[in-house]
Backbone bond lengths (Angstrom), bond angles and torsions (degrees), N, CA, C in turn:
res aa  C-N    CA-C-N  psi(-1)  N-CA   C-N-CA  omega(-1)  CA-C   N-CA-C  phi
1 M - - - 1.461 - - 1.528 108.57 -
2 T 1.330 118.28 120.62 1.448 120.89 178.42 1.514 109.95 -80.87
3 V 1.327 116.21 166.08 1.455 119.11 178.79 1.523 110.91 -61.60
4 F 1.326 117.52 -36.17 1.456 118.74 -177.89 1.526 111.32 -73.47
5 D 1.346 117.20 -32.83 1.465 118.90 172.23 1.516 109.74 -58.39
6 F 1.343 116.22 -46.00 1.457 119.31 -176.81 1.516 110.91 -66.69
7 L 1.336 117.01 -42.27 1.457 118.76 -178.20 1.515 111.41 -63.55
8 A 1.331 116.90 -32.78 1.459 118.60 175.59 1.524 110.30 -63.79
9 H 1.345 116.51 -41.55 1.457 120.60 178.75 1.520 111.59 -73.68
10 S 1.342 117.51 -27.01 1.455 119.30 -174.62 1.516 112.57 -71.42
11 A 1.333 116.68 -4.88 1.458 118.99 173.01 1.523 111.49 -69.07
12 L 1.329 116.55 -7.97 1.462 119.85 176.21 1.522 110.20 -75.93
13 P 1.317 118.43 129.08 1.468 119.85 173.87 1.523 110.28 -74.06
14 R 1.319 115.56 -177.64 1.461 119.60 177.75 1.530 110.05 -59.65
15 P 1.333 117.78 152.09 1.470 120.03 176.94 1.528 111.29 -55.68
16 D 1.310 115.33 143.42 1.462 121.47 -179.84 1.529 108.28 -85.41
17 V 1.334 115.72 89.44 1.463 122.07 -175.98 1.522 108.84 -129.71
18 S 1.309 116.68 124.88 1.465 121.45 179.68 1.528 110.35 -92.72
19 L 1.330 115.51 169.98 1.463 119.74 175.06 1.527 111.01 -60.07
20 D 1.321 116.67 -39.35 1.464 119.52 178.74 1.525 111.36 -64.63
21 D 1.346 116.09 -40.12 1.462 119.60 176.58 1.525 110.53 -59.23
22 A 1.327 115.42 -47.77 1.462 120.41 -178.04 1.522 110.58 -63.23
23 R 1.304 116.71 -41.86 1.465 121.03 179.90 1.540 110.61 -61.67
24 R 1.326 116.08 -41.68 1.466 120.52 -179.11 1.536 110.88 -67.48
25 V 1.328 117.39 -43.40 1.464 120.34 -179.98 1.523 110.57 -64.05
26 A 1.338 116.61 -41.51 1.465 119.94 179.49 1.524 110.97 -60.33
27 A 1.330 115.90 -42.38 1.463 119.88 -177.21 1.526 111.80 -73.76
28 E 1.342 116.44 -47.00 1.460 120.01 -173.01 1.525 113.14 -77.28
29 R 1.323 117.28 -38.41 1.464 119.90 -173.57 1.526 113.40 -96.88
30 Y 1.350 115.80 -21.11 1.472 118.60 -177.98 1.534 113.35 -123.79
31 G 1.320 116.96 -6.79 1.456 119.51 -179.80 1.520 113.57 66.14
32 V 1.336 116.63 28.43 1.465 121.63 -176.91 1.521 109.19 -118.48
33 Q 1.330 115.98 131.64 1.464 121.50 176.54 1.519 108.93 -130.06
34 G 1.324 115.43 155.05 1.457 119.66 178.02 1.511 111.43 158.22
35 E 1.318 115.23 -168.61 1.463 121.16 179.36 1.525 109.55 -71.83
36 I 1.327 116.72 135.84 1.460 120.05 -176.15 1.521 110.14 -133.31
37 T 1.331 116.67 135.96 1.461 122.67 178.05 1.527 108.17 -138.25
38 E 1.338 116.20 149.44 1.463 119.62 179.19 1.528 110.54 -86.58
39 L 1.335 115.45 140.86 1.457 122.60 174.75 1.529 108.96 -107.48
40 G 1.327 116.58 158.64 1.455 120.90 -179.34 1.521 112.03 -69.39
41 S 1.334 116.19 151.10 1.456 121.68 175.77 1.517 108.31 -161.05
42 N 1.328 115.32 149.39 1.456 119.94 -179.75 1.526 111.64 -74.51
43 Q 1.341 116.97 -47.11 1.459 119.55 -175.04 1.522 114.38 -134.95
44 D 1.320 118.77 -4.23 1.461 121.88 176.82 1.530 109.44 -107.26
45 R 1.331 116.13 -175.21 1.466 122.38 169.08 1.516 107.29 -124.34
46 N 1.316 116.77 121.19 1.461 122.45 -177.56 1.522 110.07 -119.48
47 F 1.330 115.52 136.73 1.461 120.75 -179.51 1.523 109.30 -130.61
48 L 1.324 115.12 131.68 1.464 121.24 175.98 1.520 108.25 -89.46
49 L 1.331 116.01 124.74 1.462 121.93 -176.51 1.519 108.96 -117.66
50 D 1.312 116.56 123.77 1.470 122.65 179.20 1.519 107.80 -116.20
51 D 1.347 116.04 111.77 1.465 119.49 -177.56 1.526 112.30 -95.15
52 G 1.329 116.67 8.97 1.459 121.18 178.43 1.510 113.71 98.95
53 T 1.343 116.66 -21.12 1.466 120.42 178.83 1.527 112.17 -119.23
54 R 1.315 116.21 -22.68 1.468 120.64 179.45 1.515 108.94 -156.21
55 R 1.339 114.56 162.76 1.456 120.36 176.06 1.531 108.73 -112.34
56 L 1.327 115.30 138.54 1.461 122.57 -176.25 1.528 109.20 -132.00
57 L 1.322 115.34 159.52 1.456 120.98 178.61 1.523 109.08 -114.69
58 L 1.324 116.40 119.88 1.459 122.34 176.67 1.526 107.34 -98.01
59 K 1.323 116.93 116.20 1.464 121.73 -172.93 1.522 110.98 -116.06
60 F 1.335 115.96 121.38 1.453 123.40 172.14 1.526 106.72 -101.17
61 S 1.323 116.98 110.65 1.459 120.59 -173.68 1.514 111.88 -80.08
62 N 1.336 115.00 150.35 1.453 120.71 173.83 1.528 109.09 -56.52
63 A 1.330 116.29 143.52 1.463 121.20 -174.02 1.524 113.38 -62.01
64 V 1.334 118.20 -15.39 1.461 120.00 179.60 1.525 111.93 -68.36
65 F 1.335 117.77 -22.58 1.464 121.04 -176.87 1.527 110.59 -92.19
66 G 1.328 114.94 127.25 1.455 120.90 177.18 1.519 111.62 -99.32
67 D 1.331 115.55 -173.02 1.464 120.49 -178.28 1.524 112.36 -59.77
68 D 1.333 117.44 -39.95 1.463 119.77 -178.38 1.527 111.49 -60.35
69 E 1.317 116.42 -46.58 1.466 120.07 -178.60 1.526 111.26 -65.03
70 L 1.319 116.10 -40.31 1.462 119.25 -179.34 1.525 111.49 -70.01
71 R 1.315 117.43 -37.58 1.471 119.49 176.63 1.529 110.41 -66.13
72 A 1.328 116.91 -35.82 1.465 119.71 176.58 1.530 110.49 -64.16
73 Q 1.310 116.76 -39.49 1.465 120.03 176.56 1.527 110.57 -62.14
74 N 1.326 116.18 -43.13 1.469 120.02 178.93 1.529 111.08 -62.12
75 L 1.339 116.76 -42.98 1.463 120.54 179.18 1.522 111.15 -63.66
76 A 1.328 116.65 -39.63 1.461 119.97 179.30 1.525 110.73 -64.53
77 A 1.324 117.15 -42.85 1.465 119.96 177.92 1.529 110.40 -63.78
78 D 1.319 116.97 -39.50 1.469 120.11 177.64 1.533 110.77 -62.61
79 A 1.336 117.17 -40.13 1.462 120.73 -179.77 1.529 111.27 -65.68
80 V 1.316 116.25 -40.37 1.471 120.55 178.53 1.529 109.95 -65.16
81 A 1.333 116.10 -44.01 1.468 119.46 178.41 1.531 110.33 -64.35
82 G 1.313 116.81 -37.66 1.454 120.51 179.50 1.515 113.30 -66.64
83 A 1.335 116.35 -19.55 1.462 121.24 178.17 1.536 112.22 -93.23
84 G 1.321 116.20 12.34 1.454 120.06 173.18 1.506 116.22 94.78
85 M 1.326 117.73 8.70 1.455 121.18 176.43 1.526 109.74 -104.30
86 R 1.303 116.66 166.59 1.461 120.67 178.32 1.520 108.92 -96.23
87 A 1.330 115.81 133.01 1.453 121.77 -177.40 1.526 108.87 -148.38
88 P 1.322 118.01 156.13 1.474 120.62 179.51 1.525 110.85 -68.92
89 R 1.327 116.32 132.58 1.467 121.90 179.19 1.528 108.75 -116.98
90 C 1.313 115.32 147.31 1.464 120.31 -178.56 1.523 112.18 -68.41
91 V 1.327 114.91 139.15 1.461 122.59 171.20 1.524 106.86 -106.13
92 S 1.305 118.22 126.21 1.461 121.51 -175.15 1.526 111.91 -69.09
93 S 1.318 115.08 148.18 1.459 121.37 175.39 1.523 109.93 -72.88
94 V 1.314 116.51 176.36 1.461 119.96 177.94 1.525 111.18 -63.12
95 D 1.342 116.72 -20.22 1.465 121.61 177.52 1.524 112.19 -94.22
96 G 1.342 117.19 3.62 1.454 120.69 178.64 1.519 115.18 83.85
97 A 1.347 117.15 13.68 1.467 120.58 -177.26 1.525 111.29 -94.67
98 D 1.346 115.97 144.30 1.464 120.73 173.99 1.526 111.78 -82.08
99 I 1.332 115.58 -30.31 1.466 121.42 179.54 1.521 107.83 -123.59
100 V 1.324 116.30 127.62 1.457 122.47 -177.92 1.526 108.75 -112.31
101 T 1.326 116.96 138.58 1.462 121.06 175.81 1.524 109.05 -100.70
102 V 1.335 115.15 125.11 1.470 121.86 177.43 1.523 106.72 -124.84
103 G 1.337 116.22 105.42 1.453 119.55 -173.28 1.520 108.95 63.42
104 S 1.342 116.52 -122.28 1.462 121.07 178.53 1.523 112.53 -97.12
105 L 1.344 116.73 4.85 1.460 120.69 -172.99 1.527 112.20 -105.29
106 K 1.326 114.85 149.12 1.455 122.92 173.42 1.525 108.07 -101.32
107 V 1.336 115.46 132.10 1.459 120.93 -174.38 1.524 109.29 -126.81
108 R 1.341 115.50 140.80 1.463 121.47 172.61 1.519 109.27 -134.09
109 L 1.310 115.43 146.22 1.461 121.54 170.91 1.521 106.61 -108.04
110 L 1.326 115.98 124.36 1.457 121.52 -173.62 1.523 110.81 -121.83
111 T 1.316 115.51 151.37 1.458 118.54 171.63 1.525 108.37 -65.52
112 F 1.316 115.90 150.03 1.462 121.05 -178.04 1.528 109.11 -97.76
113 V 1.326 116.19 127.77 1.467 121.13 -179.67 1.525 108.07 -82.69
114 E 1.328 115.41 106.77 1.459 120.68 -175.45 1.533 111.06 -75.29
115 G 1.321 114.69 153.24 1.450 121.39 178.47 1.509 110.73 127.42
116 E 1.328 115.97 -170.67 1.453 121.31 -179.13 1.523 110.14 -107.21
117 Q 1.348 115.41 131.41 1.453 118.87 170.67 1.532 108.71 -63.05
118 L 1.326 116.09 152.22 1.462 118.86 -177.89 1.520 112.71 -67.41
119 T 1.327 117.19 -14.17 1.453 119.35 171.89 1.517 111.04 -65.73
120 E 1.334 116.32 -25.49 1.461 121.30 -178.71 1.525 111.77 -105.33
121 A 1.311 117.63 -34.78 1.464 121.39 -178.02 1.529 109.83 -82.40
122 G 1.334 116.51 172.52 1.452 120.56 176.95 1.517 109.81 -61.32
123 F 1.327 116.73 119.72 1.458 120.99 -172.99 1.525 110.36 -80.41
124 D 1.310 116.66 131.15 1.455 123.20 -179.96 1.527 107.98 -127.00
125 P 1.350 118.43 105.48 1.468 120.42 -177.22 1.517 113.23 -57.22
126 A 1.336 116.91 -37.94 1.467 119.91 -179.20 1.520 111.10 -69.32
127 A 1.326 117.28 -40.11 1.464 120.40 179.46 1.524 110.82 -62.84
128 L 1.333 116.55 -38.10 1.462 119.57 178.56 1.528 110.35 -68.73
129 G 1.330 117.31 -39.04 1.461 120.27 177.25 1.510 112.29 -63.41
130 S 1.339 116.49 -41.83 1.468 120.14 177.67 1.520 111.16 -63.01
131 L 1.324 116.46 -44.22 1.468 120.06 179.72 1.527 110.32 -61.25
132 S 1.329 116.71 -42.66 1.459 120.81 179.46 1.525 111.04 -58.92
133 A 1.322 116.99 -43.34 1.467 120.68 178.75 1.522 111.35 -66.60
134 R 1.332 117.35 -42.74 1.465 120.77 179.60 1.529 110.63 -60.59
135 V 1.317 116.49 -40.16 1.462 120.22 179.18 1.527 110.27 -66.62
136 A 1.328 116.49 -45.71 1.464 119.61 179.32 1.530 111.20 -59.60
137 L 1.315 116.79 -41.77 1.463 120.09 177.84 1.526 111.15 -63.56
138 A 1.332 117.08 -41.67 1.465 120.87 -179.17 1.519 111.74 -64.97
139 L 1.331 117.25 -33.17 1.462 120.93 -174.03 1.525 113.11 -84.09
140 R 1.321 117.52 -4.66 1.459 119.79 177.00 1.524 112.16 -59.31
141 C 1.313 117.27 -26.66 1.469 120.96 -175.69 1.524 112.64 -85.67
142 V 1.333 118.28 -7.91 1.465 120.75 -175.42 1.524 110.00 -82.29
143 D 1.324 115.52 129.55 1.466 121.79 177.45 1.515 107.55 -142.60
144 H 1.329 116.52 108.66 1.465 120.40 -176.54 1.526 108.49 -154.44
145 A 1.310 116.17 146.03 1.465 120.84 -178.37 1.528 111.86 -58.49
146 G 1.318 117.04 -29.60 1.458 120.52 -178.22 1.515 114.25 -69.27
147 T 1.341 117.15 -12.21 1.467 119.61 178.12 1.523 112.06 -85.97
148 R 1.331 117.62 -2.52 1.462 120.31 -178.64 1.523 112.03 -81.76
149 Q 1.332 116.91 -2.65 1.458 120.08 -178.61 1.530 110.39 -58.19
150 R 1.319 116.16 147.16 1.450 121.12 177.59 1.538 107.12 -120.40
151 T 1.326 115.72 85.83 1.462 120.14 -178.15 1.519 110.45 -85.56
152 Q 1.319 115.41 173.60 1.459 119.72 179.05 1.524 112.07 -67.46
153 W 1.347 117.47 -12.24 1.462 120.66 -178.00 1.523 112.29 -95.45
154 N 1.326 117.95 -4.83 1.451 121.04 178.26 1.530 107.98 -79.79
155 L 1.332 117.46 117.21 1.456 120.57 -173.52 1.523 113.03 -66.79
156 Q 1.312 118.43 -13.43 1.457 119.30 172.95 1.531 111.35 -64.43
157 S 1.318 117.35 -20.87 1.465 122.34 -179.57 1.517 112.62 -111.31
158 A 1.328 117.66 14.16 1.465 120.76 -171.84 1.526 112.49 -58.35
159 G 1.328 117.90 -42.09 1.460 119.74 -179.10 1.512 112.18 -61.52
160 D 1.349 116.78 -42.79 1.468 120.71 178.23 1.526 111.25 -64.35
161 V 1.324 116.42 -40.10 1.468 120.58 -179.04 1.523 110.48 -63.84
162 V 1.322 116.50 -47.05 1.466 119.72 -179.70 1.526 110.03 -62.67
163 D 1.330 117.44 -44.50 1.466 119.90 179.43 1.522 111.61 -60.25
164 R 1.324 115.82 -39.64 1.466 120.01 -175.38 1.530 112.26 -74.59
165 L 1.328 117.13 -32.76 1.468 120.15 -173.01 1.532 114.27 -109.56
166 I 1.319 118.33 1.63 1.464 120.78 -173.63 1.526 112.06 -59.04
167 D 1.315 117.39 -32.79 1.465 120.08 -178.28 1.526 112.93 -72.54
168 Q 1.341 117.18 -5.74 1.459 119.90 175.12 1.532 111.25 -73.98
169 I 1.336 117.75 -14.95 1.466 120.74 178.38 1.521 107.94 -81.98
170 P 1.326 118.59 115.75 1.469 120.03 -173.70 1.527 114.19 -73.43
171 D 1.334 117.55 -29.34 1.461 120.89 -177.17 1.535 109.96 -84.16
172 A 1.345 117.48 121.66 1.463 121.47 -173.33 1.530 111.78 -64.20
173 A 1.328 117.67 -41.11 1.465 120.11 -178.72 1.523 110.79 -65.03
174 R 1.341 116.58 -42.34 1.463 119.98 178.42 1.521 110.28 -66.10
175 R 1.314 115.74 -38.76 1.469 120.67 179.09 1.532 110.24 -60.98
176 D 1.321 116.83 -43.68 1.463 120.70 179.83 1.527 111.37 -65.56
177 R 1.335 117.44 -37.47 1.470 120.33 179.01 1.521 110.86 -64.66
178 V 1.324 116.00 -44.68 1.463 119.91 -179.56 1.524 110.22 -64.30
179 R 1.332 117.75 -42.17 1.469 120.52 178.85 1.527 110.87 -63.27
180 S 1.312 117.19 -41.56 1.464 120.86 -179.55 1.523 111.34 -65.25
181 V 1.334 117.28 -44.32 1.458 121.23 178.59 1.519 110.48 -61.04
182 S 1.318 116.57 -44.08 1.455 120.90 -178.67 1.518 111.46 -63.76
183 Q 1.307 117.30 -46.69 1.465 120.17 -177.63 1.525 111.60 -65.81
184 T 1.332 117.12 -39.82 1.458 120.25 177.84 1.524 110.80 -64.08
185 A 1.322 116.68 -44.58 1.461 121.08 -179.79 1.524 111.02 -62.75
186 L 1.320 117.51 -41.96 1.469 120.53 179.27 1.528 111.50 -63.32
187 G 1.329 115.64 -36.54 1.453 119.23 178.25 1.514 112.57 -65.17
188 I 1.342 117.45 -39.00 1.460 121.71 178.56 1.533 110.36 -71.32
189 L 1.313 115.99 -36.00 1.465 121.07 -177.44 1.529 112.50 -72.66
190 S 1.309 117.02 -31.13 1.464 121.97 -170.60 1.532 114.71 -51.18
191 P 1.337 120.47 -45.39 1.469 119.00 -176.05 1.527 115.02 -67.46
192 V 1.348 117.69 -19.96 1.469 119.45 -174.70 1.522 113.80 -113.78
193 R 1.328 118.94 -9.25 1.465 119.96 -169.22 1.528 112.57 -60.16
194 D 1.320 117.91 -32.76 1.465 119.72 -178.40 1.529 113.23 -78.92
195 T 1.335 117.02 -8.39 1.475 120.31 179.23 1.519 112.41 -98.32
196 L 1.331 117.71 -6.47 1.460 121.11 -174.17 1.528 111.01 -76.46
197 R 1.329 116.09 140.09 1.466 120.89 177.36 1.531 110.22 -65.80
198 T 1.309 115.58 146.08 1.458 121.13 177.16 1.525 110.11 -122.59
199 Q 1.317 115.23 152.29 1.464 122.64 177.60 1.524 107.30 -170.80
200 V 1.309 116.84 178.42 1.459 121.22 170.01 1.527 108.34 -75.43
201 I 1.340 116.26 132.17 1.463 121.10 176.40 1.526 109.60 -127.80
202 H 1.329 115.40 162.26 1.465 121.40 176.16 1.523 109.90 -66.18
203 G 1.336 116.83 -45.15 1.450 121.94 174.10 1.507 115.96 86.61
204 D 1.334 117.78 -7.14 1.470 119.95 -179.54 1.528 110.11 -151.05
205 L 1.342 116.09 43.58 1.461 120.69 -177.56 1.527 108.44 -80.76
206 T 1.323 116.13 85.21 1.461 124.18 -177.36 1.520 109.73 -119.41
207 D 1.338 115.72 177.65 1.464 119.28 177.31 1.521 111.51 -66.55
208 D 1.326 118.73 -20.97 1.465 121.15 174.11 1.522 111.16 -68.65
209 N 1.331 116.63 -31.84 1.461 121.18 -171.51 1.518 114.01 -110.65
210 A 1.332 116.25 10.15 1.463 121.96 173.16 1.525 107.96 -109.77
211 V 1.322 116.46 133.61 1.465 121.42 -172.65 1.523 109.92 -123.54
212 A 1.336 115.24 129.43 1.464 121.01 176.26 1.518 109.51 -90.51
213 S 1.309 116.74 137.20 1.461 121.84 177.98 1.524 109.35 -72.19
214 P 1.336 117.85 164.87 1.474 119.90 176.15 1.520 112.86 -54.87
215 G 1.327 117.52 -26.45 1.461 120.96 178.15 1.511 113.99 -82.65
216 G 1.347 116.75 -6.19 1.452 121.08 176.27 1.514 115.18 102.47
217 A 1.329 118.36 -11.64 1.465 120.22 179.93 1.525 110.23 -70.56
218 V 1.328 116.20 133.37 1.461 120.98 177.91 1.531 107.09 -87.98
219 D 1.326 115.48 89.95 1.465 120.26 -171.35 1.519 113.23 -135.56
220 G 1.328 117.34 10.62 1.455 120.96 -179.43 1.523 111.36 -111.50
221 V 1.336 116.59 140.57 1.461 122.67 -179.69 1.521 108.45 -131.82
222 I 1.325 116.78 130.96 1.457 120.90 179.64 1.531 110.08 -128.25
223 D 1.309 115.84 173.36 1.470 125.21 174.93 1.527 112.64 58.09
224 F 1.309 115.57 83.73 1.459 122.36 -179.55 1.531 111.54 -95.85
225 G 1.316 117.33 21.04 1.459 121.21 -175.02 1.513 115.76 -67.80
226 D 1.337 118.01 -16.24 1.464 120.66 -179.26 1.527 112.57 -107.30
227 V 1.323 116.95 14.83 1.469 120.61 178.80 1.524 109.74 -59.09
228 A 1.335 115.51 129.27 1.465 120.27 -179.41 1.518 109.84 -168.82
229 E 1.320 115.63 161.77 1.454 120.17 171.40 1.527 109.09 -70.69
230 S 1.318 116.01 130.53 1.459 120.66 179.86 1.514 107.89 -160.96
231 W 1.318 116.96 -167.88 1.450 120.73 176.48 1.523 110.35 -76.20
232 T 1.314 116.89 139.03 1.460 120.96 176.58 1.520 110.95 -55.91
233 V 1.314 117.67 -44.16 1.461 121.51 -177.09 1.529 111.98 -67.87
234 A 1.340 117.47 -18.35 1.467 119.89 176.60 1.523 111.10 -64.47
235 E 1.343 116.90 -30.70 1.470 119.67 176.37 1.523 109.92 -58.86
236 L 1.329 116.13 -45.65 1.457 120.59 179.83 1.528 111.63 -68.88
237 A 1.324 117.80 -37.61 1.461 120.28 179.69 1.526 111.43 -59.25
238 V 1.320 116.37 -42.91 1.472 120.78 177.66 1.517 110.45 -62.37
239 T 1.320 116.22 -42.68 1.460 120.51 -179.83 1.531 110.92 -66.29
240 C 1.325 117.30 -37.97 1.468 120.81 178.91 1.528 111.27 -63.35
241 I 1.315 117.55 -38.66 1.465 120.19 176.93 1.522 110.78 -61.03
242 A 1.337 116.62 -38.95 1.465 120.05 177.94 1.525 110.66 -63.06
243 T 1.323 116.72 -41.49 1.468 119.92 178.22 1.519 110.85 -64.14
244 L 1.323 117.54 -44.08 1.464 121.22 179.16 1.528 111.25 -63.54
245 H 1.325 116.26 -39.55 1.470 120.15 178.50 1.523 110.88 -65.11
246 H 1.333 115.62 -37.46 1.463 120.08 -177.94 1.521 112.14 -76.99
247 N 1.333 116.39 -24.32 1.472 121.39 -176.51 1.533 110.35 -128.06
248 P 1.345 118.03 60.35 1.476 119.25 -174.65 1.524 113.40 -62.69
249 R 1.318 118.06 -25.54 1.464 120.80 179.59 1.525 112.61 -94.94
250 Q 1.327 116.71 -1.59 1.462 121.66 178.34 1.533 109.52 -132.62
251 P 1.321 117.31 66.31 1.469 119.77 -173.90 1.525 113.45 -62.43
252 L 1.339 118.17 -24.43 1.461 119.25 -179.54 1.529 112.29 -70.28
253 A 1.344 117.24 -8.97 1.467 119.96 174.85 1.518 111.08 -59.04
254 V 1.351 116.15 -24.53 1.456 119.65 -179.73 1.531 111.70 -63.93
255 L 1.344 116.97 -23.33 1.464 119.77 177.97 1.523 111.19 -66.41
256 D 1.340 117.30 -31.82 1.468 120.30 176.17 1.523 110.63 -67.54
257 T 1.327 116.07 -38.26 1.469 120.41 176.82 1.524 110.46 -64.05
258 L 1.319 115.96 -46.44 1.463 121.15 179.49 1.528 111.45 -61.72
259 A 1.331 117.19 -46.50 1.466 120.42 -177.40 1.520 111.40 -63.51
260 A 1.339 117.00 -40.27 1.462 120.34 -179.09 1.524 110.89 -67.14
261 F 1.331 117.03 -40.00 1.465 120.93 176.85 1.527 110.30 -63.69
262 H 1.335 115.74 -48.62 1.463 122.08 -175.75 1.531 112.07 -63.51
263 E 1.329 115.83 -29.98 1.465 119.11 179.27 1.517 111.53 -64.43
264 L 1.321 116.89 -37.56 1.465 121.06 -178.70 1.522 112.68 -91.65
265 L 1.320 116.69 -33.23 1.459 121.36 -177.65 1.531 107.21 -134.76
266 P 1.328 117.20 84.94 1.471 120.16 -175.34 1.527 112.18 -58.44
267 L 1.318 115.53 136.93 1.448 122.49 -179.19 1.528 110.26 -95.33
268 T 1.317 116.38 149.65 1.457 121.42 175.03 1.529 109.24 -78.05
269 D 1.322 116.62 168.32 1.466 120.44 177.80 1.523 110.63 -61.68
270 D 1.326 117.67 -40.58 1.470 119.92 179.09 1.525 111.25 -65.56
271 E 1.325 117.19 -37.00 1.469 119.84 178.02 1.528 110.75 -66.33
272 L 1.320 116.67 -37.97 1.462 119.27 176.31 1.528 110.63 -65.14
273 D 1.339 117.63 -38.68 1.461 120.62 176.35 1.532 111.33 -63.94
274 A 1.337 116.03 -33.92 1.471 120.48 -176.74 1.521 113.15 -80.75
275 L 1.313 117.63 -18.36 1.462 120.35 -170.06 1.519 112.61 -59.57
276 W 1.330 118.33 -53.26 1.468 118.52 -175.31 1.524 112.46 -64.98
277 P 1.348 119.85 -44.10 1.467 117.77 174.35 1.527 113.17 -57.05
278 L 1.335 117.28 -36.59 1.467 119.62 178.38 1.525 111.38 -69.23
279 V 1.330 117.27 -35.49 1.467 120.27 174.22 1.529 109.76 -60.45
280 Q 1.327 116.48 -44.56 1.463 120.45 179.64 1.526 111.32 -64.62
281 L 1.322 116.45 -39.73 1.465 119.66 179.65 1.520 111.25 -67.90
282 R 1.331 116.89 -38.50 1.466 119.89 176.30 1.528 110.11 -60.23
283 A 1.329 116.87 -42.34 1.461 120.19 179.14 1.529 110.63 -62.81
284 A 1.328 116.36 -42.02 1.461 119.51 -179.53 1.528 111.39 -65.13
285 V 1.325 116.36 -41.22 1.465 120.47 178.68 1.529 110.98 -64.54
286 L 1.327 117.11 -40.31 1.459 119.98 177.48 1.526 111.18 -58.66
287 V 1.320 116.62 -41.71 1.469 120.20 -178.51 1.522 110.91 -66.09
288 V 1.338 117.01 -52.46 1.464 118.26 -174.71 1.517 111.66 -69.94
289 S 1.336 117.88 -36.60 1.470 120.25 179.84 1.515 111.38 -69.70
290 G 1.341 116.28 -37.58 1.458 119.44 177.32 1.518 111.60 -62.99
291 E 1.330 116.39 -43.84 1.473 120.34 178.11 1.527 110.36 -63.21
292 H 1.328 116.40 -39.09 1.464 121.22 179.89 1.522 111.10 -63.27
293 Q 1.339 116.58 -46.17 1.454 119.80 -177.34 1.527 111.57 -69.45
294 V 1.325 117.02 -37.93 1.468 120.35 178.30 1.526 110.07 -65.48
295 A 1.329 117.18 -36.60 1.465 119.82 176.95 1.521 111.09 -62.87
296 L 1.354 116.06 -35.62 1.464 120.32 177.96 1.513 111.83 -72.92
297 E 1.344 115.85 -39.26 1.465 122.00 -174.54 1.525 109.76 -135.10
298 P 1.317 118.53 84.49 1.466 120.18 -178.49 1.527 113.26 -58.79
299 D 1.332 118.57 -22.02 1.461 121.63 -178.21 1.536 112.45 -92.05
300 N 1.343 117.39 3.81 1.463 120.66 -179.89 1.521 108.62 -84.02
301 L 1.329 117.29 89.68 1.455 121.67 -176.87 1.515 111.28 -65.49
302 Y 1.320 117.69 -31.60 1.460 120.74 179.70 1.523 110.38 -61.83
303 A 1.325 117.11 -46.21 1.470 120.49 179.02 1.525 111.12 -66.18
304 D 1.321 116.44 -36.82 1.462 121.38 -177.42 1.525 111.16 -65.94
305 Q 1.340 118.00 -23.89 1.460 121.81 -178.11 1.511 111.99 -90.05
306 N 1.326 119.12 -7.40 1.465 122.08 -174.26 1.521 111.08 -106.70
């Protein structure tokens, strides 16, 4: 899937699924009933289901994702869990399936990773950097056709994404700043991009998707929707943006994130050279993609905040 194929499909808003729809699918396809509430999502529909004994996540994936991509996400979560971290695992349907088709939609029921997201818990830049490295190391073993997807969040395609979506930014001055940052970053990245290590990465290891256990350990990882083959250092670049966003008045906090990552997964000199341009490209992609999604769904508050 090329970046332009995905961008054509990304014009689809989130699946049109109501609470009643979710409640019916949970009962009929999984035999689960209980209290249900919707959670925020950029392009999927997620519902938290509490049956009185456990909490589960019912996920209706955006129509752009097929079985291969969803199975790759499941494998990535299994690999992370196998490396000693907490991750969402599939709960089989009444028919024994991990992925259920409802109309044109793909549905999964996942275990819910309990704890506080780092957006809510005490934020620790080093803990997030360590988690990012642990996840990247765990995902080295994943090899599946579904990881070949080239979504708008894969930093290998960041320049194309910014070029394609830049006109979604309504303010001309802001648009020019984003274009300038992107072009400068691509120029710095160009001499080293072909030397960077590649592997399957989570692709969105941020404080939104890192979960602290009740004991305080940052050992939970959620939202595997951006799993794909990309540069190893791109995992850290995404995490660094989260640290910068969380500490806008203390930008040097990102050095703690970098040091913690590097301690577990040492970076090459070329990867260190590529890191800052990739951080800048991630920021540019966040801006243009957020504007694009808000234009599609003005009522999507989750997208408007990202």
